[in-house]
All heavy atoms as an XYZ file, in Angstrom:
987
protein
N     101.823     15.789    215.572
C     103.156     16.345    215.382
C     103.950     16.105    216.664
O     103.487     16.390    217.753
C     103.057     17.840    215.076
C     104.397     18.463    214.805
S     104.310     20.187    214.310
C     103.444     20.038    212.765
N     105.171     15.623    216.533
C     105.992     15.260    217.683
C     107.069     16.277    218.007
O     107.876     16.053    218.897
C     106.642     13.907    217.437
C     105.648     12.778    217.322
C     106.352     11.473    217.105
C     105.338     10.363    216.965
N     105.978      9.082    216.754
N     107.113     17.379    217.289
C     108.165     18.377    217.501
C     107.655     19.762    217.123
O     106.622     19.903    216.475
C     109.410     18.031    216.684
C     109.123     17.895    215.216
N     108.992     18.967    214.385
C     108.911     16.799    214.455
C     108.723     18.551    213.161
N     108.667     17.230    213.182
N     108.396     20.775    217.533
C     108.047     22.139    217.156
C     108.252     22.318    215.662
O     109.171     21.735    215.082
C     108.937     23.144    217.891
O     108.741     23.045    219.272
N     107.421     23.112    215.029
C     107.544     23.323    213.587
C     108.753     24.170    213.238
O     109.353     24.002    212.186
C     106.279     23.964    213.039
C     105.114     22.999    213.019
S     103.633     23.692    212.284
C     104.169     24.029    210.621
N     109.122     25.115    214.107
C     110.262     25.980    213.817
C     111.500     25.383    214.475
O     111.522     25.150    215.683
C     110.016     27.412    214.339
C     111.232     28.288    214.102
C     108.792     28.007    213.669
N     112.531     25.131    213.662
C     113.743     24.516    214.188
C     114.998     25.346    213.950
O     116.044     25.083    214.545
C     113.969     23.102    213.611
C     112.834     22.176    214.026
C     114.108     23.128    212.099
N     114.921     26.353    213.088
C     116.125     27.106    212.724
C     115.736     28.477    212.209
O     114.687     28.629    211.588
C     116.889     26.359    211.632
C     118.200     26.981    211.276
C     118.476     27.724    210.151
C     119.400     26.944    212.005
N     119.774     28.137    210.160
C     120.380     27.661    211.305
C     119.758     26.362    213.224
C     121.673     27.819    211.756
C     121.057     26.514    213.672
C     121.998     27.241    212.938
N     116.576     29.490    212.452
C     116.358     30.810    211.873
C     117.700     31.421    211.501
O     118.735     31.056    212.046
C     115.590     31.732    212.832
C     116.330     32.046    214.106
C     117.219     33.109    214.167
C     116.138     31.278    215.236
C     117.913     33.392    215.336
C     116.814     31.561    216.410
C     117.701     32.608    216.464
N     117.665     32.329    210.536
C     118.852     33.075    210.114
C     118.483     34.545    210.018
O     117.492     34.896    209.378
C     119.360     32.559    208.769
C     119.829     31.119    208.856
C     120.176     30.502    207.518
O     119.711     30.988    206.463
O     120.921     29.510    207.531
N     119.269     35.390    210.673
C     119.036     36.833    210.645
C     120.094     37.461    209.742
O     121.289     37.397    210.048
C     119.109     37.435    212.061
C     118.029     36.815    212.955
C     118.971     38.960    211.996
C     118.106     37.264    214.410
N     119.710     38.060    208.611
C     120.673     38.651    207.690
C     121.380     39.866    208.292
O     120.761     40.656    209.011
C     119.819     39.100    206.500
C     118.475     38.532    206.698
C     118.333     38.201    208.141
N     122.667     39.991    207.985
C     123.443     41.139    208.460
C     124.308     41.684    207.332
O     124.697     40.954    206.419
C     124.339     40.777    209.676
C     123.503     40.179    210.796
C     125.463     39.843    209.312
N     124.614     42.962    207.413
C     125.570     43.584    206.492
C     126.956     43.663    207.113
O     127.956     43.575    206.414
C     125.110     45.002    206.115
C     123.879     44.985    205.253
O     123.759     44.170    204.351
N     122.945     45.865    205.534
N     127.006     43.848    208.421
C     128.262     44.000    209.145
C     128.237     43.025    210.319
O     127.580     43.273    211.331
C     128.402     45.442    209.639
C     129.703     45.732    210.347
O     130.195     44.866    211.100
O     130.221     46.844    210.162
N     128.948     41.902    210.189
C     128.892     40.846    211.197
C     129.404     41.324    212.553
O     128.810     41.011    213.579
C     129.681     39.617    210.738
C     129.607     38.455    211.724
S     127.933     37.796    212.026
C     127.682     36.834    210.535
N     130.494     42.082    212.575
C     131.035     42.547    213.848
C     130.040     43.453    214.577
O     129.840     43.335    215.783
C     132.364     43.279    213.654
C     133.480     42.347    213.206
O     133.418     41.136    213.517
O     134.418     42.834    212.547
N     129.415     44.345    213.842
C     128.432     45.257    214.433
C     127.220     44.477    214.945
O     126.750     44.690    216.068
C     128.008     46.295    213.397
C     126.934     47.263    213.882
C     126.578     48.283    212.827
N     126.006     47.643    211.641
C     126.030     48.162    210.425
N     126.597     49.341    210.197
N     125.483     47.537    209.401
N     126.696     43.554    214.139
C     125.532     42.759    214.531
C     125.864     41.868    215.730
O     125.069     41.757    216.665
C     125.054     41.914    213.354
N     127.031     41.265    215.721
C     127.468     40.419    216.840
C     127.504     41.231    218.123
O     126.967     40.809    219.156
C     128.850     39.837    216.534
C     129.453     39.001    217.651
C     130.850     38.525    217.246
C     131.514     37.628    218.246
N     131.890     38.264    219.492
N     128.106     42.405    218.081
C     128.191     43.262    219.269
C     126.799     43.655    219.755
O     126.533     43.666    220.964
C     129.025     44.505    218.958
N     125.893     43.961    218.836
C     124.528     44.344    219.197
C     123.822     43.209    219.930
O     123.296     43.393    221.028
C     123.741     44.744    217.946
C     122.288     45.012    218.215
C     121.887     46.225    218.752
C     121.322     44.054    217.942
C     120.541     46.482    219.010
C     119.974     44.296    218.196
C     119.590     45.514    218.736
N     123.772     42.029    219.343
C     123.038     40.915    219.944
C     123.691     40.429    221.242
O     122.987     40.045    222.179
C     122.858     39.777    218.936
C     121.733     40.072    217.975
C     121.994     40.667    216.749
C     120.412     39.807    218.313
C     120.955     40.978    215.877
C     119.376     40.110    217.451
C     119.651     40.693    216.238
O     118.618     41.009    215.385
N     125.001     40.477    221.310
C     125.669     40.117    222.562
C     125.299     41.098    223.672
O     125.054     40.691    224.810
C     127.192     40.072    222.380
C     127.653     38.863    221.606
C     129.152     38.805    221.403
O     129.825     39.861    221.466
O     129.668     37.694    221.169
N     125.215     42.381    223.355
C     124.865     43.392    224.356
C     123.405     43.293    224.781
O     123.091     43.352    225.971
C     125.163     44.794    223.819
N     122.505     43.120    223.831
C     121.075     43.079    224.145
C     120.709     41.832    224.947
O     119.965     41.902    225.929
C     120.223     43.163    222.857
C     118.752     42.853    223.144
C     120.366     44.541    222.223
N     121.246     40.676    224.566
C     120.861     39.421    225.213
C     121.871     38.927    226.252
O     121.651     37.890    226.869
C     120.616     38.337    224.165
C     119.377     38.585    223.356
C     119.459     39.061    222.063
C     118.118     38.375    223.901
C     118.317     39.301    221.316
C     116.966     38.616    223.165
C     117.074     39.076    221.865
N     122.973     39.654    226.428
C     124.007     39.257    227.384
C     124.459     37.822    227.129
O     124.412     36.953    227.998
C     123.508     39.428    228.820
C     124.632     39.336    229.842
O     125.797     39.614    229.487
O     124.343     38.975    231.003
N     124.875     37.586    225.872
C     125.311     36.261    225.415
C     126.620     36.404    224.650
O     127.079     37.521    224.392
C     124.260     35.597    224.482
C     124.008     36.503    223.257
C     122.985     35.275    225.236
C     123.172     35.869    222.166
N     127.203     35.289    224.258
C     128.364     35.259    223.374
C     127.949     34.568    222.077
O     127.288     33.530    222.101
C     129.537     34.509    224.002
C     130.111     35.205    225.206
C     130.725     36.529    224.808
C     131.260     37.272    226.017
N     131.537     38.655    225.764
N     128.325     35.147    220.961
C     128.039     34.599    219.640
C     129.356     34.196    219.007
O     130.292     34.993    218.962
C     127.302     35.637    218.763
C     125.915     35.908    219.354
C     127.229     35.181    217.313
C     125.137     36.988    218.647
N     129.433     32.961    218.533
C     130.636     32.464    217.871
C     130.513     32.645    216.362
O     129.499     32.289    215.775
C     130.854     30.992    218.194
C     131.208     30.747    219.639
C     131.627     29.318    219.885
O     132.274     28.710    219.002
O     131.288     28.809    220.958
N     131.558     33.208    215.756
C     131.574     33.447    214.313
C     132.318     32.311    213.614
O     133.391     31.899    214.054
C     132.282     34.793    213.984
C     131.643     35.943    214.762
C     132.298     35.046    212.489
C     130.203     36.207    214.421
N     131.733     31.816    212.524
C     132.367     30.756    211.732
C     132.096     30.986    210.253
O     131.043     31.487    209.876
C     131.812     29.389    212.113
C     132.126     28.968    213.513
C     131.540     27.598    213.830
O     130.824     26.997    213.033
N     131.850     27.097    215.007
N     133.083     30.598    209.436
C     132.886     30.551    207.986
C     132.333     29.168    207.688
O     132.869     28.169    208.145
C     134.211     30.776    207.252
C     134.722     32.177    207.413
N     134.342     33.191    206.576
C     135.542     32.730    208.323
C     134.915     34.315    206.956
N     135.646     34.058    208.021
N     131.258     29.126    206.928
C     130.588     27.853    206.689
C     130.108     27.803    205.247
O     129.111     28.438    204.891
C     129.407     27.714    207.666
C     128.752     26.370    207.668
C     129.346     25.293    208.305
C     127.531     26.193    207.041
C     128.733     24.053    208.324
C     126.910     24.961    207.041
C     127.508     23.885    207.691
N     130.824     27.106    204.406
C     130.409     26.931    203.018
C     130.164     28.225    202.271
O     129.167     28.358    201.586
N     131.038     29.213    202.420
C     130.891     30.486    201.726
C     130.043     31.507    202.468
O     129.858     32.625    201.989
N     129.513     31.129    203.602
C     128.708     32.033    204.419
C     129.483     32.398    205.679
O     130.225     31.589    206.216
C     127.405     31.354    204.857
C     126.487     30.834    203.757
C     125.397     29.971    204.366
C     125.879     31.986    202.991
N     129.289     33.611    206.155
C     129.822     34.010    207.446
C     128.651     33.942    208.418
O     127.618     34.593    208.207
C     130.396     35.427    207.385
C     131.063     35.943    208.649
C     132.238     35.056    209.054
C     131.539     37.376    208.428
N     128.787     33.112    209.459
C     127.671     32.868    210.372
C     128.064     33.172    211.806
O     129.161     32.831    212.241
C     127.195     31.415    210.258
C     126.763     31.050    208.846
S     126.289     29.329    208.679
C     124.568     29.449    209.110
N     127.162     33.806    212.543
C     127.333     34.065    213.970
C     126.313     33.238    214.726
O     125.116     33.507    214.677
N     126.772     32.212    215.421
C     125.900     31.220    216.044
C     125.383     31.680    217.405
O     126.159     31.983    218.305
C     126.657     29.903    216.211
C     127.054     29.326    214.888
C     128.092     29.739    214.105
C     126.418     28.280    214.178
N     128.132     29.008    212.949
C     127.122     28.094    212.974
C     125.326     27.468    214.450
C     126.768     27.135    212.039
C     124.976     26.509    213.518
C     125.688     26.351    212.327
N     124.045     31.712    217.553
C     123.434     31.979    218.844
C     123.654     30.757    219.744
O     123.717     29.628    219.247
C     121.926     32.234    218.697
C     121.602     33.585    218.141
C     121.386     33.761    216.790
C     121.523     34.688    218.982
C     121.087     35.010    216.274
C     121.225     35.953    218.479
C     121.018     36.107    217.124
N     123.739     30.950    221.061
C     123.897     29.810    221.967
C     122.724     28.837    221.807
O     121.587     29.246    221.561
C     123.866     30.445    223.361
C     124.201     31.872    223.149
C     123.700     32.230    221.780
N     123.026     27.556    221.961
C     122.015     26.515    221.819
C     122.195     25.505    222.945
O     123.305     25.073    223.214
C     122.146     25.820    220.461
C     121.196     24.679    220.272
C     119.838     24.915    220.097
C     121.643     23.378    220.273
C     118.945     23.873    219.925
C     120.758     22.319    220.092
C     119.412     22.568    219.921
N     121.115     25.139    223.599
C     121.155     24.147    224.675
C     120.566     22.841    224.153
O     119.352     22.732    223.939
C     120.379     24.652    225.884
N     121.418     21.874    223.931
C     121.007     20.562    223.416
C     119.971     19.935    224.343
O     120.102     19.961    225.556
C     122.227     19.646    223.298
C     121.977     18.377    222.523
C     121.739     18.614    221.046
O     122.448     19.439    220.445
O     120.829     17.964    220.497
N     118.904     19.404    223.759
C     117.892     18.702    224.525
C     116.781     19.583    225.074
O     115.791     19.070    225.583
N     116.915     20.893    224.983
C     115.860     21.789    225.449
C     115.002     22.231    224.274
O     115.451     22.223    223.131
C     116.458     23.010    226.152
C     117.249     22.724    227.427
C     117.777     24.023    228.017
C     116.380     22.000    228.444
N     113.775     22.638    224.547
C     112.884     23.059    223.470
C     113.296     24.423    222.932
O     113.999     25.175    223.589
C     111.440     23.116    223.972
O     111.319     24.088    224.973
N     112.846     24.720    221.738
C     113.130     26.006    221.115
C     114.055     25.871    219.930
O     114.834     24.935    219.829
N     113.969     26.814    219.024
C     114.786     26.816    217.819
C     116.103     27.523    218.076
O     116.225     28.351    218.962
C     114.044     27.522    216.687
N     117.091     27.187    217.280
C     118.371     27.879    217.316
C     118.566     28.555    215.964
O     117.789     28.363    215.042
C     119.504     26.886    217.586
O     120.720     27.588    217.758
N     119.635     29.350    215.872
C     119.874     30.023    214.614
C     121.147     30.831    214.627
O     121.945     30.747    215.557
N     121.313     31.615    213.567
C     122.536     32.385    213.392
C     122.253     33.771    212.835
O     121.208     34.023    212.242
C     123.495     31.708    212.385
O     122.891     31.709    211.089
C     123.859     30.303    212.779
N     123.239     34.631    213.017
C     123.370     35.821    212.189
C     124.019     35.305    210.919
O     124.818     34.363    210.969
C     124.287     36.840    212.859
C     123.876     37.320    214.246
C     124.958     38.209    214.837
C     122.552     38.049    214.182
N     123.724     35.872    209.780
C     124.312     35.358    208.540
C     124.634     36.495    207.575
O     123.836     37.398    207.373
C     123.379     34.307    207.885
C     124.064     33.615    206.743
C     122.062     34.915    207.495
C     123.420     32.298    206.368
N     125.855     36.437    207.026
C     126.304     37.447    206.060
C     126.628     36.750    204.745
O     127.459     35.855    204.678
C     127.544     38.177    206.571
C     128.032     39.266    205.614
C     129.134     40.079    206.221
C     129.723     41.131    205.323
N     129.035     41.510    204.137
N     125.928     37.166    203.718
C     126.135     36.655    202.363
C     125.372     37.592    201.439
O     124.363     38.179    201.827
C     125.606     35.223    202.253
C     125.944     34.581    200.946
N     125.118     34.677    199.845
C     127.010     33.844    200.564
C     125.671     34.012    198.839
N     126.819     33.501    199.250
N     125.840     37.725    200.204
C     125.186     38.627    199.252
C     123.710     38.308    199.029
O     122.916     39.200    198.724
C     125.914     38.599    197.905
C     127.296     39.214    197.972
O     127.581     39.942    198.953
O     128.097     38.974    197.058
N     123.319     37.057    199.192
C     121.927     36.676    198.945
C     121.017     36.926    200.159
O     119.810     36.744    200.061
C     121.851     35.197    198.540
O     122.279     34.378    199.601
N     121.572     37.344    201.288
C     120.796     37.647    202.493
C     120.744     39.155    202.689
O     121.781     39.794    202.856
C     121.426     36.992    203.730
C     121.219     35.499    203.796
C     121.993     34.636    203.035
C     120.269     34.958    204.648
C     121.812     33.265    203.102
C     120.080     33.589    204.732
C     120.856     32.749    203.954
O     120.671     31.398    204.033
N     119.540     39.722    202.693
C     119.378     41.173    202.777
C     118.534     41.528    204.005
O     117.367     41.106    204.101
C     118.705     41.712    201.495
C     119.560     41.342    200.279
C     118.477     43.218    201.597
C     118.854     41.538    198.950
N     119.096     42.284    204.954
C     118.311     42.692    206.120
C     117.068     43.471    205.704
O     117.079     44.190    204.707
C     119.277     43.603    206.898
C     120.634     43.160    206.471
C     120.477     42.777    205.021
N     115.973     43.313    206.479
C     114.720     43.965    206.118
C     113.799     44.101    207.320
O     113.768     43.235    208.178
C     114.008     43.135    205.043
O     112.711     43.613    204.824
N     113.013     45.172    207.326
C     111.956     45.338    208.324
C     110.680     44.641    207.888
O     109.753     44.496    208.672
C     111.632     46.827    208.512
C     112.708     47.594    209.189
C     112.269     49.016    209.417
N     113.413     49.789    209.876
C     113.318     50.937    210.484
N     112.150     51.471    210.696
N     114.392     51.573    210.869
N     110.600     44.248    206.646
C     109.364     43.715    206.091
C     109.268     42.198    206.119
O     108.221     41.642    205.860
C     109.189     44.175    204.635
C     108.871     45.643    204.499
C     110.118     46.527    204.619
O     111.198     46.089    204.192
O     110.014     47.636    205.144
N     110.350     41.505    206.415
C     110.354     40.043    206.345
C     109.696     39.370    207.537
O     108.996     40.001    208.329
N     109.943     38.099    207.658
C     109.421     37.291    208.749
C     109.860     37.866    210.085
O     110.995     38.300    210.239
C     109.932     35.842    208.609
O     109.501     35.340    207.343
C     109.418     34.965    209.715
N     108.975     37.844    211.057
C     109.284     38.384    212.371
C     109.645     37.243    213.318
O     108.846     36.332    213.534
C     108.089     39.174    212.913
C     108.278     39.881    214.235
C     109.431     40.887    214.169
C     106.993     40.590    214.631
N     110.841     37.288    213.867
C     111.321     36.286    214.816
C     111.067     36.800    216.224
O     111.353     37.957    216.531
C     112.836     36.047    214.630
C     113.108     35.485    213.250
C     113.380     35.143    215.719
C     114.567     35.489    212.889
N     110.535     35.938    217.092
C     110.320     36.276    218.501
C     111.343     35.539    219.355
O     111.408     34.312    219.315
C     108.918     35.852    218.955
C     107.831     36.817    218.559
C     107.361     36.864    217.255
C     107.274     37.674    219.494
C     106.354     37.743    216.888
C     106.268     38.564    219.142
C     105.822     38.586    217.836
O     104.837     39.458    217.484
N     112.122     36.290    220.129
C     113.037     35.704    221.098
C     112.324     35.614    222.444
O     111.665     36.569    222.872
C     114.296     36.558    221.257
C     115.296     36.376    220.154
C     115.309     37.232    219.072
C     116.222     35.350    220.201
C     116.231     37.084    218.054
C     117.153     35.182    219.190
C     117.164     36.044    218.115
N     112.486     34.487    223.119
C     111.918     34.294    224.442
C     112.688     35.112    225.466
O     113.899     35.301    225.337
C     111.983     32.805    224.802
C     111.198     32.485    226.040
O     110.207     33.127    226.346
N     111.634     31.476    226.760
N     111.996     35.601    226.484
C     112.599     36.456    227.489
C     111.936     36.205    228.840
O     110.760     35.850    228.891
C     112.390     37.918    227.070
O     112.771     38.798    228.079
N     112.676     36.393    229.916
C     112.073     36.358    231.252
C     111.131     37.543    231.417
O     110.053     37.417    231.954
C     113.157     36.421    232.333
C     113.890     35.121    232.537
C     113.004     34.042    233.144
O     112.247     34.349    234.089
O     113.062     32.912    232.649
N     111.586     38.712    230.982
C     110.816     39.953    231.033
C     111.297     40.815    229.871
O     112.456     41.230    229.839
C     111.028     40.672    232.368
C     110.227     41.964    232.485
O     109.726     42.481    231.459
O     110.116     42.473    233.606
N     110.436     41.072    228.922
C     110.758     41.838    227.715
C     111.520     43.128    228.029
O     112.408     43.533    227.283
C     109.443     42.147    226.955
C     109.643     43.195    225.898
C     108.873     40.878    226.358
N     111.205     43.751    229.132
C     111.836     45.032    229.492
C     113.344     44.913    229.668
O     114.074     45.867    229.399
C     111.204     45.593    230.765
N     113.830     43.759    230.092
C     115.278     43.585    230.327
C     116.059     43.807    229.038
O     116.950     44.648    228.974
C     115.578     42.187    230.916
C     114.943     42.059    232.308
C     117.085     41.929    230.963
C     114.956     40.649    232.866
N     115.737     43.053    227.991
C     116.444     43.203    226.718
C     116.104     44.521    226.037
O     116.963     45.157    225.444
C     116.134     42.028    225.781
C     116.742     40.719    226.200
C     115.934     39.962    227.244
O     114.789     40.365    227.539
O     116.441     38.964    227.763
N     114.843     44.933    226.122
C     114.416     46.172    225.477
C     115.196     47.369    226.032
O     115.554     48.276    225.283
C     112.914     46.369    225.668
C     112.223     47.267    224.664
C     112.354     46.716    223.251
C     110.756     47.423    225.020
N     115.502     47.342    227.317
C     116.274     48.431    227.935
C     117.706     48.511    227.415
O     118.369     49.525    227.581
C     116.297     48.273    229.457
C     114.966     48.621    230.098
O     114.106     49.243    229.425
O     114.774     48.266    231.280
N     118.200     47.460    226.758
C     119.572     47.435    226.240
C     119.662     47.797    224.759
O     120.756     48.005    224.234
C     120.164     46.040    226.433
C     120.252     45.591    227.869
C     120.775     44.160    227.912
N     120.758     43.625    229.247
C     120.582     42.333    229.529
N     120.406     41.450    228.548
N     120.591     41.916    230.771
N     118.548     47.818    224.079
C     118.526     47.978    222.617
C     119.173     49.279    222.142
O     120.062     49.265    221.289
C     117.083     47.845    222.073
C     116.978     48.328    220.641
C     116.607     46.402    222.184
N     118.749     50.419    222.651
C     119.254     51.699    222.149
C     120.731     51.897    222.481
O     121.494     52.376    221.639
C     118.390     52.846    222.671
C     117.007     52.807    222.050
C     116.076     53.892    222.550
O     116.232     54.360    223.696
O     115.179     54.262    221.769
N     121.154     51.483    223.665
C     122.572     51.609    224.032
C     123.456     50.748    223.138
O     124.623     51.073    222.905
C     122.770     51.222    225.499
N     122.877     49.660    222.601
C     123.630     48.765    221.722
C     123.580     49.205    220.258
O     124.183     48.568    219.397
C     123.101     47.336    221.854
N     122.848     50.283    219.949
C     122.819     50.813    218.593
C     121.548     50.541    217.821
O     121.432     50.915    216.658
N     120.568     49.887    218.438
C     119.302     49.613    217.769
C     118.256     50.651    218.139
O     118.559     51.640    218.803
N     117.025     50.418    217.710
C     115.948     51.326    218.071
C     114.707     50.536    218.450
O     114.469     49.431    217.938
C     115.646     52.326    216.967
C     115.102     51.709    215.704
C     114.918     52.724    214.600
O     115.653     52.722    213.636
N     113.918     53.572    214.717
N     113.938     51.075    219.365
C     112.701     50.431    219.787
C     111.636     50.751    218.745
O     111.392     51.906    218.421
C     112.291     50.907    221.189
C     113.360     50.462    222.196
C     110.911     50.356    221.561
C     113.217     51.042    223.570
N     111.018     49.725    218.220
C     109.996     49.857    217.181
C     108.605     49.825    217.798
O     107.734     50.578    217.409
C     110.184     48.719    216.180
C     109.344     48.795    214.940
C     109.646     49.705    213.933
C     108.272     47.937    214.752
C     108.891     49.757    212.772
C     107.514     47.976    213.602
C     107.822     48.892    212.616
O     107.080     48.941    211.465
N     108.395     48.921    218.748
C     107.142     48.837    219.501
C     107.508     48.571    220.955
O     108.164     47.577    221.247
C     106.253     47.717    218.979
C     104.950     47.584    219.745
C     104.054     46.487    219.190
O     104.296     45.955    218.111
N     103.019     46.142    219.926
N     107.112     49.435    221.870
C     107.457     49.239    223.278
C     106.761     48.003    223.852
O     105.871     47.423    223.218
C     106.962     50.514    223.949
C     105.923     51.054    223.046
C     106.289     50.625    221.652
N     107.154     47.640    225.052
C     106.541     46.501    225.732
C     105.033     46.689    225.762
O     104.525     47.723    226.192
C     107.091     46.386    227.151
C     106.543     45.213    227.920
C     107.192     45.123    229.298
C     106.628     43.976    230.104
N     107.304     43.861    231.410
N     104.313     45.668    225.267
C     102.867     45.728    225.124
C     102.270     44.415    225.604
O     102.768     43.346    225.247
C     102.483     45.932    223.638
O     103.148     47.101    223.142
C     100.993     46.059    223.447
N     101.210     44.490    226.382
C     100.544     43.258    226.800
C      99.727     42.714    225.634
O      98.925     43.433    225.029
C      99.641     43.490    228.006
C      99.055     42.193    228.526
C      98.229     42.362    229.786
O      97.528     43.349    229.942
N      98.316     41.387    230.675
N      99.948     41.452    225.313
C      99.166     40.783    224.271
C      97.784     40.475    224.856
O      96.767     40.832    224.279
C      99.857     39.486    223.805
C     101.261     39.799    223.269
C      99.005     38.756    222.778
C     102.155     38.600    223.116
N      97.786     39.789    225.992
C      96.582     39.491    226.772
C      97.072     38.899    228.084
O      98.227     38.478    228.180
C      95.678     38.482    226.044
O      96.259     37.202    226.071
N      96.201     38.809    229.101
C      96.638     38.201    230.356
C      97.119     36.757    230.179
O      98.029     36.308    230.854
C      95.391     38.257    231.244
C      94.595     39.410    230.711
C      94.861     39.402    229.223
N      96.537     36.046    229.226
C      96.911     34.641    228.992
C      98.184     34.488    228.164
O      98.881     33.489    228.274
C      95.791     33.891    228.247
C      94.449     33.911    228.931
C      93.678     35.199    228.686
O      93.854     35.838    227.633
O      92.901     35.577    229.574
N      98.492     35.469    227.319
C      99.598     35.322    226.371
C     100.797     36.215    226.658
O     101.755     36.229    225.890
C      99.090     35.551    224.945
C      98.146     34.477    224.505
N      96.785     34.659    224.499
C      98.360     33.211    224.098
C      96.205     33.543    224.101
N      97.130     32.646    223.853
N     100.763     36.978    227.713
C     101.933     37.728    228.137
C     102.180     39.017    227.387
O     101.249     39.718    226.997
N     103.474     39.302    227.162
C     103.921     40.588    226.645
C     104.828     40.412    225.431
O     105.476     39.390    225.268
C     104.691     41.351    227.723
C     103.829     41.677    228.908
C     103.587     40.735    229.896
C     103.231     42.928    229.027
C     102.774     41.029    230.982
C     102.419     43.235    230.110
C     102.203     42.277    231.083
O     101.402     42.573    232.142
N     104.889     41.468    224.629
C     105.791     41.466    223.475
C     106.326     42.873    223.256
O     105.796     43.847    223.782
C     105.083     40.953    222.223
C     103.830     41.691    221.819
S     104.082     43.094    220.704
C     104.790     42.340    219.289
N     107.395     42.959    222.503
C     107.978     44.223    222.078
C     108.734     43.948    220.786
O     109.072     42.800    220.490
C     108.921     44.779    223.139
N     108.990     44.999    220.019
C     109.715     44.844    218.755
C     110.805     45.907    218.688
O     110.592     47.046    219.092
C     108.773     44.998    217.532
C     109.528     44.806    216.223
C     107.601     44.017    217.630
N     111.987     45.500    218.188
C     113.069     46.452    217.983
C     113.644     46.300    216.584
O     113.388     45.308    215.904
C     114.174     46.300    219.049
C     114.865     44.963    219.070
C     115.924     44.679    218.223
C     114.477     43.990    219.973
C     116.564     43.461    218.250
C     115.122     42.761    220.025
C     116.168     42.497    219.154
N     114.385     47.314    216.156
C     115.122     47.260    214.891
C     116.585     47.102    215.269
O     117.125     47.910    216.032
C     114.921     48.555    214.062
C     113.429     48.846    213.848
C     115.678     48.459    212.737
C     112.649     47.789    213.114
N     117.229     46.062    214.742
C     118.633     45.833    215.085
C     119.545     46.771    214.295
O     119.071     47.598    213.508
C     119.019     44.357    214.926
C     119.094     43.878    213.479
O     119.009     44.699    212.529
O     119.257     42.654    213.283
N     120.829     46.660    214.493
C     121.787     47.545    213.824
C     121.846     47.330    212.325
O     122.384     48.170    211.603
C     123.199     47.348    214.406
O     123.547     45.954    214.308
C     123.272     47.808    215.849
N     121.270     46.234    211.842
C     121.314     45.918    210.417
C     120.033     46.314    209.695
O     119.952     46.215    208.484
C     121.573     44.416    210.223
C     122.789     43.909    210.977
C     124.028     44.725    210.689
O     124.506     44.718    209.530
O     124.528     45.385    211.619
N     119.011     46.730    210.453
C     117.733     47.119    209.850
C     116.667     46.047    209.918
O     115.607     46.199    209.328
N     116.924     44.947    210.636
C     115.938     43.884    210.790
C     114.976     44.208    211.925
O     115.369     44.730    212.958
C     116.622     42.552    211.131
C     117.486     42.051    210.016
O     117.016     41.793    208.920
N     118.770     41.909    210.286
N     113.731     43.841    211.744
C     112.703     43.936    212.772
C     112.703     42.612    213.537
O     112.556     41.541    212.946
C     111.355     44.168    212.083
C     110.185     44.403    212.957
C     108.977     44.697    212.069
N     108.806     43.655    211.067
C     107.727     42.899    210.939
N     106.698     43.072    211.718
N     107.672     41.979    210.013
N     112.882     42.678    214.858
C     112.988     41.483    215.700
C     112.108     41.697    216.935
O     112.042     42.798    217.467
C     114.459     41.235    216.125
C     114.576     40.021    217.014
C     115.352     41.077    214.885
N     111.445     40.624    217.401
C     110.531     40.746    218.525
C     111.012     39.988    219.751
O     111.851     39.087    219.668
C     109.155     40.226    218.116
N     110.455     40.376    220.886
C     110.681     39.721    222.163
C     109.329     39.280    222.711
O     108.312     39.938    222.481
C     111.308     40.702    223.165
C     112.652     41.288    222.792
C     112.955     42.504    223.653
C     113.729     40.225    222.959
N     109.309     38.170    223.464
C     108.093     37.711    224.116
C     108.412     37.234    225.530
O     109.428     36.586    225.745
C     107.444     36.553    223.348
C     106.258     36.004    224.070
N     106.344     34.921    224.921
C     104.971     36.402    224.092
C     105.154     34.685    225.432
N     104.299     35.565    224.938
N     107.543     37.585    226.474
C     107.653     37.052    227.835
C     106.259     36.868    228.407
O     105.307     37.538    227.992
C     108.464     37.994    228.733
O     107.788     39.203    228.951
N     106.159     35.959    229.347
C     104.892     35.777    230.038
C     104.790     36.722    231.220
O     103.707     37.000    231.698
C     104.755     34.319    230.526
C     104.525     33.384    229.369
O     103.782     33.684    228.451
N     105.183     32.240    229.389
N     105.927     37.212    231.681
C     106.009     38.056    232.866
C     105.782     39.524    232.512
O     106.251     40.008    231.503
C     107.385     37.884    233.494
C     107.584     38.596    234.796
C     108.956     38.267    235.335
C     109.173     38.895    236.686
N     110.477     38.513    237.232
N     105.086     40.207    233.387
C     104.824     41.621    233.179
C     105.749     42.427    233.977
O     106.160     43.458    233.931
């Protein structure tokens, strides 16, 4: 295989403005909103030529936020940085920073403002 298997993700939202504000606050980023073929999409920043998947927030009747669906892991320098912003941004901590193993680093899980379960991963403790 010559590439990563995961290339794209979409996080369902009910309220795009609320979700945009949440993710911008937690990750200290800017999300651009666009209408795209009947969908309302909030684009996460993407660095061309670097590894990793990109994706969007997405609002459409066929997309339903859920705690039970696929779990997306966002890369982090230190999970604690973003996790410390979650509650102030309107989300809740689902699983606090936890060491996976010395070789595999740390993870944490939060619930966003839309009800989605989302994870963080870092190698740094």
